[in-house]
Structures are given as C-alpha cells and as structure tokens.
N, C-alpha and C positions, 0 to 999 in steps of 0.2 A: 523679485530679482529678474525674472524673465521680461517683465514690462520695462524695467530699466535698460536691460540689454537691447531690447527691440528699439527703444527710443534712441539709444546710443548709436546703434548701427545706422538708423535713419539719418541722424545728425551727421555721422561720418561720411555718408553718401553725398552730402552737399559739396559744392565746389570749395577749393582751398581758401578762397576769400572769406567764405562764411566761417571756416575753421578758425581763422585768425580772430574774427570778431567774437565768436562764441567761446573760444579759448580764453580770451581776455576776460570775458564775463565770468566764466567758471573759475578762473584763477582768483579773481577779486572776491568771489563768494567763498571760496575755500579759505582764503586769508582771513575772512571775517568769522567763519563758522567752524572751520576744522581746527578746533582749539588744540587738540593733541598733536596734530601734525605741525602746527605753527610753533608750539612750545619746543618740540624736538628740533625743528630746523633752526629756531632762534638760538637754542643752546649750542648746537653744533657750530653755527657760524661764529658765535662769541668765542668759543675756545679754539677754533681752527684758524680764525682770521682776526686775532686780537688787535692787530695794528690798525684795523679799520675803526674809524670813529663810530660812536653810537648812531649818528645820522647815516653814515655809510652802511652800517650793518642793517639798519631799518630799510634803506633803499634796496640793498641786496636781497633781503627777505621778501620784499614786495615783488621784485623782478623774478625771484625764484618761484613764487606762487603763481605768477602769470605764466611762467614756463611750465609749471605743473598743470595749469589749465590747458595750455596748448598740447601737453603730452597726452591728454585724454583723446585728442583727435589724431595725434601722430601715431599712437598705438592703434587706433581704429584704422588708419590708412595701412599700417603694417599688417594687420590681421584680416581686413575685409576687402581691400582693393586688389584688383588684378595687376599682374606685372605690367601689362600694356598701359593701364591708366597711370600707374606710378611712373613709368618711363616718360609718359607724355606730360604729366602735371607736376612732378616733384623734381626740383632742381637739386642735384647732388653731384659730388665728385669723390672718387676714391683714388688715393695716392698709395702706391706700393703694392698693387696687385701682382706685379711681376715677381715679388718676393715669394708669392704662393704658387704662381703658375710655372715658374722656371726652376723650382727647387728639385732636389732628388726625390722622385715620386715614391721611393721606398720609405721615406721619412715623413711622419705626420707633422702637422703644425698645430701647436697649442696657442691659440690666439686669446690673450687676456684683454679684457676691456672693462671700463668703469661703468658704474651705475649712473649714467646720464639719464635725465628724465625722458629722453627719446631713444633709449637703448633698444626698444622693440623695433623701431624704424631703422636704427643702425644695423641690427641683425638682418632685417628683411632685405635691405639694400645690398649688404654683403652677400647674402644667400642668393640673390638674383644674379650675382656675377661669378660665384664659385660654388662648388659643392661643399656645404658646411653642415656640421652637426653641432648640437648645443648641450650644455650642462645646465640643468634647471632645478628649481625647487617647486614642489607641488603647492598649489594655491590652497588656502584654508577653506575656501568654498568649493564644493564639488562641481557646482555649475560653472563657476569661473575657471576651475581647473580644466574642464573639458573645452571651454571656449579658448583659454590660453594655449592649450596644447594644439588644438585645431588651427588656431591663428598662426602659431609659430611654424607648424608643419607646412604652411603655404609657401615657405621659402627655404627652410632648412630640411635636411634629409632625415633627421631623427633627433630625439632628445633623450638624455639620460639623467636620472635623478642624481643630485650631487652626492647622495649617500650610497650610490651604486657605481663606484669607480671602475669596476671591472668592465663595464660597457664602454666608457669613453677611453679607457686604456686600450681596449681592443681596437677601437677606431683609430687611435694614434699609431698603434703597431701596424695597422693596415695602410698607413700613409694618408689618412684623412685629415681634414681641417676641423678642429674642435674649438668652439667659442666658449669662454668661461669668464664670468664676471665674479671676481673673488674679493672685492673690496667691501665686504660687509662683516658684521659680527655674528659668527655662527657658533659662538660658545667656545669652550676650551678643548673640545675634541679636535685633534689635529691642528691646534692653534697654540701659539706662544704669545707672550706679551712683547710687542715691538712698538715702534712709534709711528704715528700718523698725524701730521701737522703738529709735531712736537708733543703729542699727547699719547699716553699708553693705550694701546689698542690690541685686542685679541686678533691675531693675524694667522691665516692659514699658511702652513709651511710645507704642504704636500707637493708643491710644484717641483721641488728638487727630486723627490722620489718618482714622480711621474716621468720626468725627463730621463732619469737613470733607467727606469723600466722600459721605456719606449724608444729612447734615442731621438725623440722628436725635436723639432725646432721650436724656439720660444719667441713669440711676437707680441707686441702690444698694439692695439687699435685705439687711437684717440678719435673722438668725434666732437664736432662743434659746428655751430651755425656761423657763417660769414655772410652777413646781410640775410638774404632769403635762401642761400645755398647751404645744404648740409654737407659738411666735409668729413670724410673718413680717411684717416692717415695711418698706414701700417708701418711699423718699424721692427727690425730684429732686435731682440734683447739677448745679450750675451750672458750665458749662465756658467761659463767655464770658470773654474776656480772659486765658485761661491758654494758654501755649504747651505743647508736648508734654511737656517735663520737669516744668513746674510742675503740670500737670494730673495727671501720673502720681504726683507727690509728694502732691498733695491726696488722690488715691484711696488711697494708702498710709496717710495719716493717718486717713481715714475708716474704713478696715478695722481699723487699729490700735485706734482708739477702740471699735469694735464688739467686738473681741476682749476688751478689758479688762473689759467688762460681764459676760461669762461665759467666763473663760479656760479652764475645764476642758473646754469643748465644742469647742475649736479643734484642728485637726490639727497638733499640735506635732511629730509624728514625720516631717515632711517636712524635707529638708535645705535650708531657706530661704536659708542663707548660704554654700552650697557654692562659688559663683562668686566670692565676695568674701573670706570668712574662710578658704576652702580646705577641701577634703574632709577633711584631717587634723584639722580642728576637731571633727569628729564621731567621731573614733577614740578 
C-alpha cells in the first residue's frame, strides 16, 4: 500500500497537463478492469436515467470512468498540493460566498453537497476561502484513513465521524460552517425510504433535527466543471415548514437536479439502492 501511495503522490506532483493524460489512461483501465465498480455504475445509470438510450448510457458510463480516473489526481491535488500552487494552477470560481460571510455569526451553516467524483477538491477549494469543518466516514484501510484525514485537514479545520453527531452539532451551535455529503445509502439507522431519481432509496432524515437543535442555516453547494474551470455554487435551502421526511425528500430532489446537469461527474459507483433494491441488484 505504501508503495502505491508513494507512486500516487509522485504522479500528483506532476503538472496539471500530465494529470489530464494520466487520468484518461487510468479511467480507461478502470472501465476495463474494475468490474465491480463498472457493474454498480451501470446499474445505477440504468435505473436513474432510463430515458437515455442504451448507446447514451454506455457513452455516459465511459465518460463517468474517465472522470473517475481524473478524480485520482484531483484528490491528490486536494490532499498534497499547497494553497499557493492550487491558487496558481487550478482554475475555479465560487459563487455565493457572501451567503456565508455576511450571515449572522451566531448561527452556523450546514452546507450539504453531493458525492461528485471531485468532492475532495471541492472541499479543499471551499476550505481555502472560509473556515470550514467536515463530517466524514472512516476509511476501511487504516493507512488510507490516516492519509485521508491528513489530506482533508490541509484545508478544513476539523472532521467529525458521521456517527458522532455531538461534535458537528457543537460546531454548528458555535456558528461554524460544516460540510456534509449525505447522498449515500448508510443503512436504515436514521433513514427512511424516500425517492431518488424515482427509485426507493434509504435517505437520512436527521437534517431537520440538526436544524432544530442548532438553529443553523441550511445551504447546498453544487459543483461542476465548465470547460477547465471548477465551479462551486452555494445556495440557501429553505427548511421552514418542512418536517423531517419532507425536508429529506427536498434535499434528494435538489441533489438529483444538480446531478442531471453534469451526470458524468457523479459517483455512480456507490451502491445507492442496496437497502431498497437489494444487494443482488448490483450483481
């Protein structure tokens, strides 16, 4: 594992022009040999975007794996590069920062975002422009967990495990900005069956409770590439008048809409419907 990490860090130290070439190669190899990931992504694309023809679905799958290859280097940039090098070499734009900087400082901001394949770079760029904290899941590999935590702390002020809500609730009560990507299947604990792309999906409903406990603002951050520029767009989500399930469904709908804008950039290789359609759905 250490040899792989060393090689990865060395490759990520290369100029961005090399990242594009190597990312394309890695994505093509993953499409050929990462059978499990390919089957999961293919199944998700089929049920979430059924109006696409088979040829269009295959084209999207190919683009998605090229994006996955690029994400290996985007993550490396996020974890290994200095702020100065990122500012010099990475083209990006953040819209809506004023929503965070000009708000009542006694209220925290819960910033939801989707699992784009470049979400590590998304978080790094936002963390370079505001003080932010994150909610995360431990990596299955202890070596990768240390690397992941160290990399993320290069831009954000702290991380809390998703199973330790006390920590990020405390941050929100203190008026801090907390990033949370909730668009995955985390099982039935704190989840109910709602719809995602018109399919039943286990969906976390704790957002309502967090808002009620902390009186925080709720925002969504969309991210997408426009040509070579990474765009981050922040918007306020109104939670007033929504109960837990209705708010969770609203969040699903917002995330779904953002995915359809640039579907090739989404992490389709996550088993989003394993709790509802069953694990055999992905076999």
